[in-house]
C-alpha positions, -999 to 999 in steps of 0.1 A, spaced: 349 721 -318 375 714 -290 409 730 -292 438 718 -278 470 741 -265 485 734 -300 459 752 -316 444 719 -332 403 717 -333 386 685 -330 351 686 -340 328 658 -321 292 655 -320 287 624 -299 261 597 -297 248 577 -269 264 544 -269 249 512 -257 263 491 -230 293 472 -235 288 434 -242 294 410 -213 326 393 -229 345 429 -233 334 441 -197 351 413 -182 384 420 -204 385 454 -196 374 455 -159 392 434 -133 364 437 -108 336 422 -132 321 389 -113 324 359 -132 292 348 -151 277 317 -140 259 288 -155 222 290 -152 205 260 -128 200 235 -156 165 221 -160 142 246 -143 133 282 -149 158 309 -139 152 346 -135 174 370 -151 174 406 -140 184 435 -164 219 445 -167 213 482 -162 206 478 -125 225 443 -120 254 423 -133 234 389 -140 250 371 -169 242 336 -175 268 319 -191 261 285 -214 284 264 -225 275 250 -262 311 230 -266 348 232 -249 356 261 -269 321 281 -274 295 294 -250 267 317 -249 265 346 -225 226 355 -216 221 389 -206 189 409 -201 190 443 -219 158 469 -208 156 502 -229 135 523 -206 140 514 -174 117 535 -155 90 535 -183 88 573 -184 92 571 -224 119 595 -224 157 601 -220 174 630 -203 209 635 -212 239 655 -201 261 674 -227 300 688 -222 292 723 -217 319 737 -238 315 708 -268 281 699 -267 291 659 -268 269 641 -252 285 623 -224 253 600 -214 222 598 -195 216 618 -168 188 625 -140 161 600 -134 171 582 -165 211 576 -153 211 541 -161 193 542 -195 222 539 -218 204 512 -240 173 536 -244 185 539 -282 185 501 -289 159 488 -313 141 468 -286 143 452 -249 148 410 -245 177 388 -240 205 394 -260 227 359 -267 263 369 -271 281 338 -289 317 338 -278 343 316 -296 372 312 -273 395 295 -296 392 329 -314 385 354 -290 413 340 -266 441 363 -281 462 333 -277 437 307 -287 443 279 -312 422 297 -339 435 334 -328 442 362 -354 478 364 -353 472 403 -356 449 399 -322 415 409 -342 385 393 -327 360 391 -359 387 393 -388 377 356 -400 346 364 -415 339 325 -416 345 321 -377 338 352 -352 352 353 -320 322 372 -308 288 376 -323 251 381 -313 225 353 -320 196 371 -335 161 357 -323 150 362 -360 176 344 -378 182 371 -402 220 376 -394 218 409 -406 234 433 -378 262 452 -396 251 444 -430 242 479 -444 228 460 -475 198 452 -446 174 481 -435 182 470 -400 219 469 -397 219 485 -366 195 462 -351 158 452 -350 130 449 -324 130 411 -334 169 406 -324 167 401 -287 148 371 -275 117 367 -254 85 348 -253 74 363 -280 104 366 -304 123 335 -312 107 319 -278 130 288 -282 167 282 -294 178 247 -299 192 223 -328 155 224 -345 146 257 -344 152 288 -366 177 298 -363 194 265 -352 220 265 -322 250 249 -334 288 258 -328 311 276 -352 325 243 -358 290 229 -363 289 208 -339 254 199 -322 257 210 -281 222 194 -276 207 219 -256 175 234 -255 170 270 -242 136 284 -238 125 318 -231 98 320 -212 89 357 -203 79 387 -219 111 417 -220 110 435 -184 133 443 -156 133 402 -146 129 378 -172 129 340 -170 148 313 -194 148 276 -188 180 254 -204 179 217 -205 211 200 -215 193 165 -232 224 144 -241 250 155 -211 248 133 -180 240 149 -148 272 161 -128 293 162 -163 316 175 -173 343 171 -146 371 195 -143 402 174 -148 443 177 -155 449 165 -185 483 145 -192 502 149 -223 490 120 -238 451 125 -229 429 108 -206 415 73 -215 392 64 -188 374 32 -178 337 23 -169 333 -7 -146 321 -18 -110 349 -15 -85 347 -36 -54 321 -61 -44 289 -35 -50 275 -33 -84 276 6 -88 295 14 -117 323 39 -114 343 59 -137 379 58 -133 412 77 -149 450 87 -146 449 126 -146 479 149 -155 483 153 -118 499 122 -112 466 112 -94 441 83 -102 404 97 -99 374 76 -93 338 92 -97 303 78 -96 277 80 -127 263 110 -113 297 131 -109 303 128 -72 337 111 -57 334 75 -53 344 78 -15 318 91 3 315 125 19 350 130 2 358 164 -7 377 155 -36 378 120 -61 414 111 -57 421 77 -45 458 74 -52 482 100 -53 516 88 -72 552 105 -69 555 103 -111 530 106 -141 507 79 -144 501 56 -173 462 44 -182 442 27 -157 432 -11 -162 405 -27 -144 417 -64 -131 386 -87 -134 376 -103 -97 344 -121 -87 327 -100 -63 323 -131 -36 362 -123 -32 361 -83 -33 350 -74 -69 369 -55 -97 400 -35 -86 423 -9 -106 459 -10 -119 482 14 -130 521 19 -135 541 50 -132 552 58 -168 586 56 -178 606 88 -175 625 104 -204 654 104 -202 657 68 -183 686 67 -157 705 31 -156 692 12 -128 656 26 -128 627 7 -118 591 11 -121 564 7 -100 526 -7 -104 498 3 -82 470 -19 -72 440 -2 -58 410 -26 -39 380 -9 -32 352 -18 -3 316 -24 -15 304 11 -7 335 28 -29 361 34 1 397 25 -8 405 -11 9 443 -11 2 468 1 -21 495 -23 -29 527 -11 -47 547 -38 -68 580 -27 -80 587 -36 -114 627 -45 -127 623 -13 -148 602 16 -160 572 6 -175 565 12 -211 534 -6 -218 502 -19 -201 489 -26 -177 470 -54 -193 448 -82 -182 423 -100 -195 403 -129 -183 410 -163 -204 379 -176 -222 366 -199 -205 374 -180 -172 399 -202 -144 379 -218 -117 405 -205 -91 386 -173 -82 419 -157 -84 424 -127 -108 439 -127 -145 476 -117 -143 486 -81 -149 512 -78 -175 537 -50 -179 561 -40 -209 595 -24 -197 619 1 -212 644 -27 -212 625 -52 -232 613 -72 -205 579 -85 -201 565 -87 -168 536 -113 -156 525 -101 -122 509 -135 -109 483 -138 -82 487 -163 -56 471 -176 -26 437 -172 -10 411 -154 -34 402 -121 -19 435 -120 3 456 -127 -29 495 -117 -30 512 -107 -63 546 -115 -76 562 -101 -110 575 -129 -128 599 -123 -159 583 -144 -188 599 -129 -219 629 -105 -229 630 -86 -267 651 -61 -284 641 -24 -275 616 -10 -254 579 -29 -252 552 -6 -271 520 -22 -273 507 -61 -253 478 -78 -261 468 -104 -235 443 -129 -228 446 -151 -192 485 -160 -191 489 -157 -232 507 -127 -242 520 -111 -271 545 -82 -269 558 -58 -298 584 -34 -294 607 -5 -309 633 -28 -319 605 -46 -345 603 -74 -321 572 -96 -311 575 -116 -281 551 -143 -272 553 -177 -248 568 -196 -275 597 -173 -288 604 -139 -306 596 -127 -340 620 -104 -355 620 -81 -385 582 -74 -380 589 -35 -383 621 -12 -390 634 1 -356 620 29 -339 586 18 -348 556 12 -326 539 -21 -324 505 -28 -312 495 -66 -315 455 -74 -313 445 -110 -306 410 -122 -322 397 -159 -334 377 -164 -364 354 -197 -370 364 -205 -404 354 -236 -429 381 -264 -421 379 -270 -458 368 -260 -493 331 -251 -501 310 -270 -498 318 -279 -465 301 -285 -431 331 -286 -412 344 -255 -390 372 -248 -368 382 -220 -348 414 -200 -358 433 -178 -337 449 -147 -353 475 -118 -342 475 -88 -362 504 -67 -353 499 -30 -360 527 -7 -369 511 22 -354 541 43 -367 536 36 -404 503 30 -403 503 -7 -414 497 -44 -399 511 -79 -407 485 -109 -398 499 -141 -381 484 -175 -373 486 -187 -335 485 -223 -329 498 -238 -297 530 -216 -289 536 -209 -325 531 -176 -343 532 -184 -384 531 -152 -407 499 -151 -427 508 -128 -457 481 -100 -466 476 -102 -504 458 -68 -504 476 -50 -478 471 -8 -480 496 8 -459 485 44 -451 518 58 -445 513 79 -414 511 73 -377 478 62 -363 464 61 -329 454 33 -305 436 9 -328 403 -10 -324 387 -45 -334 352 -52 -344 331 -63 -373 322 -29 -384 308 -39 -418 290 -73 -408 308 -94 -431 312 -117 -403 351 -110 -402 368 -84 -380 379 -51 -391 409 -31 -376 399 4 -370 420 35 -372 424 72 -367 454 92 -384 469 116 -365 462 139 -399 423 135 -392 415 104 -412 390 74 -400 388 41 -415 393 5 -410 414 -25 -427 393 -54 -432 416 -83 -418 428 -92 -454 446 -58 -452 423 -40 -479 404 -9 -471 367 -5 -481 358 20 -512 358 56 -498 377 48 -466 394 64 -449 381 97 -455 399 130 -440 372 145 -414 395 168 -398 412 195 -419 419 224 -398 455 208 -392 449 199 -357 466 166 -346 443 138 -336 452 120 -308 424 97 -300 418 61 -314 384 51 -328 353 33 -308 330 6 -326 293 13 -321 270 -17 -331 231 -7 -339 207 -35 -344 190 -34 -379 212 -1 -392 248 6 -399 273 3 -377 290 37 -364 327 46 -359 331 71 -331 362 96 -335 374 123 -313 394 147 -336 422 171 -329 400 201 -339 375 196 -311 349 176 -332 333 144 -321 322 124 -350 303 93 -360 306 78 -395 282 50 -408 286 31 -436 286 55 -459 309 79 -441 280 100 -429 271 110 -394 239 104 -376 213 128 -362 228 141 -334 264 143 -348 293 158 -344 296 166 -310 314 193 -299 345 191 -273 375 213 -274 408 220 -298 434 197 -285 412 170 -279 430 139 -270 427 105 -251 403 74 -264 370 76 -244 350 48 -227 317 35 -241 293 18 -221 263 -3 -235 246 -18 -207 260 -13 -173 250 25 -166 215 20 -184 208 -17 -188 182 -8 -218 189 26 -225 215 48 -245 252 42 -249 271 63 -224 305 79 -235 328 93 -214 357 112 -232 381 144 -224 382 174 -244 416 195 -247 405 220 -222 401 203 -187 369 187 -190 359 151 -190 325 148 -205 296 124 -199 276 118 -227 243 99 -233 240 92 -269 204 91 -275 184 80 -303 209 54 -317 190 23 -311 168 9 -336 139 -15 -335 134 -10 -300 169 -23 -293 198 0 -279 230 2 -297 260 -20 -281 299 -21 -282 322 -49 -278 351 -26 -281 345 3 -258 377 13 -244 411 20 -254 421 -18 -251 388 -34 -259 378 -38 -223 385 -21 -191 413 -44 -186 429 -29 -218 441 -66 -231 440 -56 -268 421 -90 -274 388 -96 -287 365 -121 -265 337 -121 -295 336 -153 -320 338 -141 -354 327 -158 -387 297 -177 -388 281 -207 -366 258 -224 -395 271 -247 -422 281 -230 -455 278 -247 -488 289 -226 -520 269 -196 -528 255 -189 -561 261 -155 -557 294 -150 -537 295 -112 -546 278 -94 -525 249 -70 -546 255 -35 -545 292 -39 -538 311 -39 -568 329 -4 -572 355 13 -597 372 46 -581 384 68 -591 356 71 -614 369 92 -639 404 83 -635 424 109 -647 460 94 -654 459 74 -624 453 32 -613 417 22 -610 409 0 -579 378 -24 -585 363 -32 -549 338 -56 -540 328 -82 -513 329 -117 -511 307 -140 -490 331 -166 -493 368 -167 -504 365 -177 -542 391 -170 -574 379 -139 -592 390 -132 -629 385 -95 -638 383 -85 -678 385 -50 -689 370 -37 -720 376 -9 -742 347 13 -760 346 -7 -791 337 -41 -763 375 -55 -772 390 -74 -742 420 -51 -733 434 -69 -700 426 -93 -677 434 -103 -642 428 -133 -618 431 -132 -580 425 -151 -548 401 -132 -532 389 -134 -494 355 -137 -478 356 -100 -469 365 -65 -486 385 -71 -514 404 -41 -538 422 -49 -567 442 -21 -588 446 -19 -624 469 6 -646 451 19 -676 489 29 -689 488 48 -721 454 37 -729 430 63 -746 406 81 -731 367 66 -732 344 46 -715 355 14 -704 335 -16 -687 350 -42 -661 339 -73 -660 342 -96 -625 331 -131 -623 336 -150 -591 325 -190 -589 303 -183 -618 288 -151 -609 291 -120 -631 287 -85 -626 298 -53 -646 305 -18 -639 313 12 -663 341 34 -657 359 63 -675 396 70 -685 404 107 -689 435 118 -701 
């Protein structure tokens, strides 16, 4: 007993505590050295922490990591522990004599302890932190825990005989041995993302153990440390200069343009950093201006972002950065714009390309509604650029779609400007508009027919309301093409994408919503059954657009970076393929860049994408190809190509003569949802091979016809709603007929 001057007695017996975990050591002691990452792909030595402080930090996402430390119980091997006690109280003060360092003598067994740290929780001011500053208060998401080699996860569980630990909890060559996404236990993050790491414990317990950590999907030299701007980083992947070497470029939150090689080194040989331009104001996304290597090759365009608020008489600035063949900066040209830039720069060579050798013009949209075409003239390779006003619309320009000298500009006053004029009333004031350009090869007459024509469309996406309008573009005229099945989302979306994701021959407009839904519209405005699913359920805002990826012989994928730090990929059944989701970090923002052929000609796609933690990741997406073919993407950047023209070079539709089909309704596509319907309209969804008049008949449980509808349906996914009204509960049957083909589907109505 210890008696205080007040006369209070405190009884203390004392125990011998083990050494403190490495995370809390650094939290408490300022002089603790930082934990380095191990050298990857080779065997590394890990001495015991009792005599050293060597701890390996192994990131498994932007928010989470493992701390690997070698715990040795009996350092001197004498099989005993000498302790010292307080002479007055008998309280054990710790090990003594020859055993002074053996604080871990009483742990169940030696080996490597794998501490799993989740900084989104453990950082007491992190995005998932406990309001009461608890570390492991949330039992479903610990801030700090031990990954047990035996996979029992029973530390602290007093229903287990090993609540205080077992000899099989530490890792070694004979205990666990290996830790990855195929072992037991399985290596996953708290967000259930796959880090694609293989950790091998290659030695028995001892004063020095060995481990080998292999990163399976990460590109060598990545991730890169970056400064995130508020809107995030949207990189580009492209050759720059006359050489063939692929570069990765982006505008950072430090008002600088950064360029790196694929191996993560700066593009300028021997440079100490990767910066090629330092601006005096925040920058918008970089774009790539295409130019023939004979005349110097592609170069970068980047504009200074419009300030908020905008002062009267303010101008804007466009920077053009040209490169030599070996990656040095050849020149930087500053082009003054008449007002601050709010959209672009955007550029895309026309199809077919012009023969002058001059680059396609670079368009910018300004805060005063002006659309500027920055035109290149003179000698290719020594060209000059002149800003030319080509259109003025109301409000500020919010989005550009361009192809060659053709342009479409949307504004926050609900207008769209194009070479032939201005369309007003497209959306309410204050909404951000983004046009998309595409061409479809369509029948020029009713089936049976053998004559085709290429029809050009512009889809104007209202990013604020989550809907779009479609227009035909003939010459210099925009003609409304009403959508009979438009399904507005009623919430903001991020940068849209365009591709034939469901392989029906027509394009779909892909989107992610701020609330974390991922999906696509067919170009007739309909949503496919079950789309869009909400895949982000923690409430973090999603601020990155989707990227499509086509897999030969398999369902295409929609890649989406979510606000909770999960990078997901969804197939036609809304399921993630093997290896997904991947882990970034909370607050991830900015659409990534997807390369399918430049970096690896016949290899896996490569994704460059930012998290929310100041890291830019380089990831090889393995095992996504099928039938010996690699996956491909025709829309690999925000805006489609590295020029961000928001125009698809792909010709959609069919290239063969089409006659009337005996089975216009694709097998297996007719669905009813919700099923059962509880006081809600029923949607009948189906996909047609060709446009047709469709009749839907609904029969009650007594086989009586209770309702009938007829609609013109598109050669795409179609969705038609029916309200059962006050009809009684029971099993109903929907009968759909198109061009003589009949399919049926039962569904239930519940009250």
